N, C-alpha and C positions, 0 to 999 in steps of 0.2 A: 764553666767559666764563672768566676766570682762577679758579683754585681758591680763592684768598683772597677774591675777590669773592663766590663762591658761598655763603660762610658768612653773608653779610648779604643775600642775594637770595632772593626767593621767586617762583614762577611763578604768574601770575594771568592766565588767559584768553589764553595764548600769549605774553604779555610778561613780562619779568623786571622786578620792582620791587625797588629797593634798600630794605631795611628798616633802620630806625634802630637802631644798637646800644643795648643796655640802659644801658650806662654813660653814653652821650651823652644819652639820654632823661632819665635821672635828674639829670644835671648841668643840663640845660636847665630841667627841672621845678623844681629847687632854686632856680635864679636867678629863675624866674617867681614862685615862692612868696615869696621874700624881697622882690621888687619889689611884689608884691600886698600884703603886710603893711605895708610902708612907706607906699605910696600910700594904702591904705585907712585907716591910722591918721591920716595927715595930713588926708585929706578928712573923716573923722569928727570930728576935733578942730576943724577950721575951721568945719564946720557947727554944732557944739556952741557954739563961741564966738560965732558970728554969730546963732544962733537962740535959745539957751537962757540968755542973759545975765540975764534977770530972772525966770526960772522957779524954782520951788521945788525942794527937794532930792529929792523923789519923782520929779519929771519928769527930773531929771538921772540918778537911779538907773535909771529905766526906759529912758532913751535909751542910756546906756552899757551896760546889760545887753543890750539888743537889738542895738546895733552891735557889741558884743563877741562876740556869737554869729554875727552875719550873715556875717562874713568866712569862716566855716567852709564855707559852701556852694560858693563858687568854688574854695577850696583842696581840697575833697573831689574835685572833678572833675579837678584837676591831679594829685593823688596817684593817682587811679584811672588816668589816662593814663600816669603814670610806671610803674605796676605792671603794666600789660598787656605781655605778652611780644610780641616781634616777630611779624609775620604768619606767617612760615614755621614758628614754633615752637608755634603754637596747636593 
């Protein structure tokens, strides 16, 4: 293995596994987060238009409050994945 490759590799059970560099991990995570927010906002709005047309203002408030907080759960896992160091640095 070349010396440059060794910086991103870690040995697990006799095999070398190439670990993803932190900058690449953060770039991919950022793209996934942006896509998540866009898709989630579109889906939440489409569902609201289709289902809440004749509902009262309190139902709208509860729906948008709930859906406004719900996207945080998948985003939390993505950010946690982005923040974990490569396997060889743990």
